[in-house]
N, C-alpha and C positions, 0 to 999 in steps of 0.2 A: 559618494566617491566623485573626484573630480578627476579627469585625466588632461595632460596638457598635449595639443597638437603641435605640428611645426609653426603654426603661426602664433604661438603663444596664446590661443584662445581656449575658454575653458568648455569641456564638453562633458555631460555628466553621462554616467552609466545607462539611464534609460534614453537617451539620444542614441548612444550608441548601439544598444539594443533595437532601438525602433530603426536605425540605418541598416543593420543587417538583415533584421526582417523583410524590409521591403527590398532588398538585394536578393533574399532568397525566394522570396514570391516572384519576382521578374526572371529567375533562372527557370523556376517551376513553369511560369508561363511559355517562356521559350522551350523548354522540353516538350510541352503539352503540343504548343504549334507545331514542333518538329513531328511528333508523333501522328499528329493529324494529316499533315502534308504527306507524310510516307504511307499511310493508310489508301489516303485519296489516290496517291500514283499507282498503288497496287491495284486498287478497284478498277482505275481506268486501263489498265493493261489487261486485267480480267476480262474488260468490257471489249476491247480490240479483239483478244482470244476468241472471245465468245462470238463476236460478228463475223469473223472468219468462218467459225464453224456452222452458223447459222447459214452463210452463204453456200457452204457447200452441202448442207442438208438440202438446201432449197432447188440447188442443180440436181441433186440426187433423186429428189421427188420428181421434178421436172423430167429427168430422163426415165425413170422408173414408168411414169404415167405414159410417156410418149412411145417408148419402146416395149417394155416387158407386159405392162397391162394391156396394149393394144392387143398385143400376140396372145394374152392369155382369154380376153373377151370375144374373139375371131368368132370363134365355134357359136357363140350365144346370139349373133346378130346374123340377117341375111340384107341383100340389097341395099337400098339406100340407108337403112337404119345402120348397116355396118360400115357403109362409106362415111355416113356423116359423124358417126362415133369416133372412127378412125381419123377421119378431118378434124375434130374437135380436140382430140387427144392429142394430136401431132402438130397441128398447126395454131390452132385457136387458143387452146389453154396457155396461159402464161404463166412463168416461174413465180411460185409462192412468195410473198414479200413476210419474210420472218425477222421482226426486229428485234434486237438486244432489250432487255429490261433495264440495262445499266446505262444511265444518261451520262454524256461527256461533260 
């Protein structure tokens, strides 16, 4: 079967089908790229949220170790050992570094 175009050139049915298939493939590629981009953005947003939660958890852990835990163990130590334990937990011990497994 032959089809005439605007320029009066002949195009076969196979050429039309081939062009249609190529346009459909390109449209599918664009749809896949859009889906991947949307998922990447969703994952990055979750990573930011998780990083905030981990920072809060690290602060809570530091707060617990420097105040609540110190008060709980005071009766178990005496003298310099009690002073050293309290100094370590309140001044020396640093806030833990909790890292998100989601990379940017």
